[in-house]
N, C-alpha and C positions, 0 to 999 in steps of 0.2 A: 254348808261350807263356809269357812271363815275367809272372806275376801280382803285383799289388801294390795299394796303397791310396793314397788321398789322406789325408795325415797332417798334423795341426796343427803349426805352428811355435811353439806357446805356450811350449815349453821350449827354443827356439832352433833354428837350422838343424841343428846337429849332433845335438841331442836328437830331432829329427824322424827322422833316419836311424836312431838307436838304437831309437826306438819302432817304426819300420817293420820293423826286423830282429827285434825281439821278437815282432811280429805275423806272422812267417814270410813277409814280403814278399821278392820278388825284384826288384821295381821300386817306385818311390815317386813321388808327386806332391805338390807343396807350393805354397803362395803364398809370395811373398817380401816381404810386408808385410801390413798390414791389408786384407783383401779388400773391406771396405765403406768404405774411406777413400782419399783421394787422397795424403795426406802420407806420406812415407817417411823413417825415420831413416837416417842415414848407415850404409853397410855397410862396416865397418872390416876391415882386412886380417887381423887376428887371427881374426875370425869366419869369414872365408873359408878361411883356412888350417886351422882346426879342423874345419870342415865337410868339406873335402877329405880330411883325414887319417882322420876317422871313417868317411867313405864308403869310402875305400880299404881300410880294415881290416874292412869289413862284407861281407855277402853280396849287398848291393844292386847290381844290374848296370846299371840304367837309372834316370835321374832326369828328371822332367818338372816344369816350373814353369808354373803357370797364371796368366794375367793376372787381376787383380782384377775385381770385378763391375761397377764404375761406368763404365769407358770404353765409348764407343760409336763405333767408328771408321767407322761408316756415317752418322753424324749429319749432317743438312743444316744444323744450327745451327753457325755458325762457331766460337763460343767453346767449345762442347762438343767439336766435332771436333778443334780444336787441342789442347785439354786431353787428349783421349783419345790422340792421337798421341804427345804428350809422356809420358803414363803408359805407353804401350806401350814407348816407347824406354827409360824408366827401368827398368821391370821386365825388359825383354829384356837390358839391360846387366847387371843383377844376375844373371840366369840365366847369361849368358856368364861373368861373374866366378866364379860358383860351379861352372862346368864342367858345367852341366846338359846333357843330351842333347836335350831338347825344350822349346819354349816354346809354350804353347797359348793361342789367342785365339779368342773368339767374334766373328764378323764384325759383329754388331750388327743394328740395325733402321734401315730406310730412312726412316721417318717419312713425310712428305707427298711426298717426291721420288720419281721413278721408280726402280725397282730397278736399271735399267741405270746410272743416274747414281750410285746408292749403291755399286754394285759398283766403279765406277771410283774413288770416294772412298776405299774401303777399300784398294784396290790402291795408290793414291797414298800413303796413310799407311804401309803396309808397306814400300814402296820407300824412303820417307824414312828409316824406322828402319834398314833393312838397309844403306843407303848411309852412315849415320852411325856404325853400330856393326858392327865386324867380329868374327867369332867362329865357332866350330864348332857352336854350339847351333842346331838346326833350328827354324825358325819354322813352326808348324803351325796351320792353320785348322780349326776344329771345326764340324761340321754342327749346325744348331739345330732346334728343334721346329716352326718355321714359323708361330708365332702372330703375328697382326697383320701388321706390315710387316717381320718378321724375315727376314734373308737366310739362305740355305743350308738352308732346309727341303728344298728341291730340291737334291740332291747335285750336279747339274750346275753350280750356281752357285759351288760351291767351285772347280771347274775354271775358270770364267770369271774369277774373282778372281785365281787363281794364274797364269793365262795373261797377264793384264794386268800382274802383278808381274814376271814373268820370274824370274830367280834360281832356276832349277830345282834346283840343287844345294843351295840353302839353305832351301828351303820344302817343305811337304808338308801332309798332313791328319791329323786325329784324328777317328775315327769313334765317335760316341756312340750306343749302342743305344737308350736311352730316347728321345733326341731323334728318331732315325730312325723309330721306331715311332709316336711322337706326330705326326710329320709325314706319316704315312700309309704308310710302307714295311712290308711284311710280313716279320716275323721269326719267325713261328710255323711255317712250312712249309719244306721243302727247296727248293721252287721259289722261294719268296720270298727265301730267303738267297742262292740262286744268282743271282737277278736283282740283288740289292744288290751282290754281289761284281762282277758284270759291269758295273753302272753305275759303281761306283767306279773300275774299270779304264778304262772309256771316258772318264770325266770327268777323271781325274787320272793314273791309272796306279797299279797296286797297289804298285809299288816305292816310291811316294811316300806310301803309307799306313803310317805308322810307329807309331801309338798307337791303342788302342781304349779308350774309356770304357765299361765293362761295368756297366750299370745296368738293373734291371727297371723297368717303368713302371706306375704306379698308373692312369694314364689309358688309355682305349681307343685302339686304333689310329686315327690321324687326328684325335685330340682336340686336338692342338697344346698339350697340357699338359706342361710340363717338370717332372714330379713323380716323383722316383726312389723305388724301394723295393728291398727285399732280393731277391737273386737267387732266382728260382723262386717268389716270392710275389706277382708282379704279372701283368700281362696278356701279357707275352712268355713267361714260364714256363720251366721247366727244359729242356723239349724244344727251345725256340727257341735257348737259349744253347748247348745241346749241339750242335745243327746248325751254329751259327756258329763256335764255337771249334775244332771239328774239321774245318772246311773246310781242305783242303790249302793253299789260297791264303794262309791266315793263320798257317801254321806258323812259329814263331820270332818272331812279332810280340809287342808289349808290351801287356798288358792291365791297366788300372788301374780299380779299383772306387771309385765315389763314392756308395756306398750309405749309408742312414741309420745313425747311430751314437749309442748311449747308453752303451756300454761296450766294452771290448776284446773281449768275447765276441761282440758283433755282427759286428765285423770278422773275427774268427777263423772264425765260422760261415759268413759269406759266402765267404771264401776256401776253406774246406773244401768248400762246395757247388760252387763253380765248378771247382775242381780235380778234384772227383769226377766231373765231366761229361766230362773228357778220355778219349778211347778210342784204342786202337790205337797207343799210343806217341807220339801227337801232342804236340809241345812248341811 
């Protein structure tokens, strides 16, 4: 497994790659603008060229771009929905220009509408983005904690959305451990991990599982609380992560940590812990 971190772009896109390399990452995830704002500054060609050159010269092998926090592509409110689809398109285009491998999106929340209708709204938005923007960057949907009217707490809903989208060669999923545990999935036992792997295979197909967000959970199983903590210090625990990352079905996948950070030492410690759980030559 190629382990990495979500890294700040505070020092620029190229600076994020350099920071990730310094932190011993093999993969990296970034935002491509302010994650808590809608506006985007123009992405000039010099910035793109520098990012690609620094990336080429680094040890980083996979890059993921995460959509910002504000869009809700399931929203029943016309204005927010349209704004969310435009935001997805803008950030996806940036990911394509940067040559990112993956673009990660939360399906959002249904609000007062039926989930079936919300699923179709998400699918319609994704189809619009993919029809307008061509590129090699895979569009990945991420499972959620299932709080309130959130979609994809149930992993099968990821499959429903992607089935409605089509574009099998351009889409896939990102599996978040904290979200799955908070949604009620069992990650602490061998049987639970096997069931998750089986459900992901049934819902979408393991070949379309490209990225994992490896985060421990402060909340109890089924709490629907999306609250990350350090690997091994939460309710999933080291044994749960050991079972998951050593499952043969996940060999060679990409794992990004979104764990709390107050200093580089936090990131280095979390990477050391997760790498230390690998056994039997699993990569």
